[in-house]
C-alpha positions in Angstrom: 78.5 88.2 31.0 81.5 86.5 32.0 83.5 86.9 35.4 87.1 86.8 36.2 88.1 83.5 37.8 91.3 82.8 39.4 93.2 79.7 38.5 92.6 77.3 41.5 96.1 76.4 42.2 96.6 80.3 42.8 93.5 80.6 44.8 94.6 77.7 47.1 98.1 79.3 47.5 96.5 82.7 48.4 94.3 81.1 50.8 91.4 83.4 50.0 88.1 83.3 48.7 87.8 84.1 44.8 86.8 87.7 45.3 89.5 88.4 47.7 92.0 86.5 45.7 91.0 88.3 42.4 91.7 91.5 43.9 95.0 90.5 45.5 96.0 89.2 42.0 95.2 92.6 40.3 97.0 94.3 42.9 100.1 92.4 42.6 99.7 92.8 38.7 99.6 96.5 38.9 102.6 96.8 41.1 104.6 94.5 39.0 103.8 96.6 36.0 104.3 99.7 37.7 107.9 98.5 39.0 108.7 97.5 35.2 107.8 101.2 34.4 109.9 102.6 37.2 112.8 100.5 36.0 112.6 101.1 32.3 112.5 104.9 33.2 115.8 104.1 35.5 117.3 102.6 32.7 116.7 105.0 30.3 117.8 108.1 32.5 120.9 106.2 33.3 121.7 105.8 29.6 121.2 109.4 28.9 123.4 110.2 31.9 126.1 108.0 30.2 125.7 109.5 27.1 125.8 113.1 28.4 129.2 114.8 29.1 130.3 118.4 29.7 127.9 121.2 30.2 124.6 120.3 31.2 125.3 117.2 32.8 123.9 118.2 36.1 120.6 118.3 34.7 121.3 114.5 33.4 122.3 113.6 37.1 119.1 115.2 38.5 116.9 113.4 36.0 118.7 110.0 36.6 118.6 110.4 40.4 114.8 111.3 40.1 114.1 108.2 38.2 116.4 105.9 40.1 114.7 107.2 43.6 111.0 106.5 42.0 112.3 103.0 41.2 113.9 102.3 44.6 110.6 103.7 46.3 108.3 101.4 44.3 110.7 98.4 45.0 110.5 99.2 48.8 106.8 99.4 48.5 106.8 96.0 47.2 109.0 94.8 50.1 112.3 94.5 47.9 115.0 96.1 49.9 118.0 94.8 48.1 119.1 98.2 47.3 123.0 97.3 46.9 122.1 94.6 44.2 120.2 97.2 42.2 122.9 99.8 42.4 125.5 97.1 40.9 122.7 95.5 38.5 121.9 98.8 37.0 125.6 100.3 37.3 124.4 103.5 39.1 126.9 106.3 39.4 128.0 107.4 42.8 127.2 110.8 41.7 123.5 109.7 41.3 123.5 107.9 44.8 125.2 110.7 46.4 122.4 113.0 45.1 120.0 110.7 46.7 121.8 111.1 49.9 123.5 107.8 50.0 127.1 107.2 50.5 
């Protein structure tokens, strides 16, 4: 039976024993994966919104706002609080941000 062994350089940087460091590593890895999933969902919802004009656009705005909200919350949980940059990088429309209560 083999066990998970952290790279020694990472172990020293984390300043923890190997068990604690392995747990921290897995937690950070899962946070990064969740952030990636939320980012992809937000991108897809924003693309669908951009492609949607006319009747039913309200539902597309709602879906985009929900996806963006989840993405922003995941970023905040990780300590990433640069919302203005995300709004600019993802070109999030004002109507989506207004739905989130942001002016």
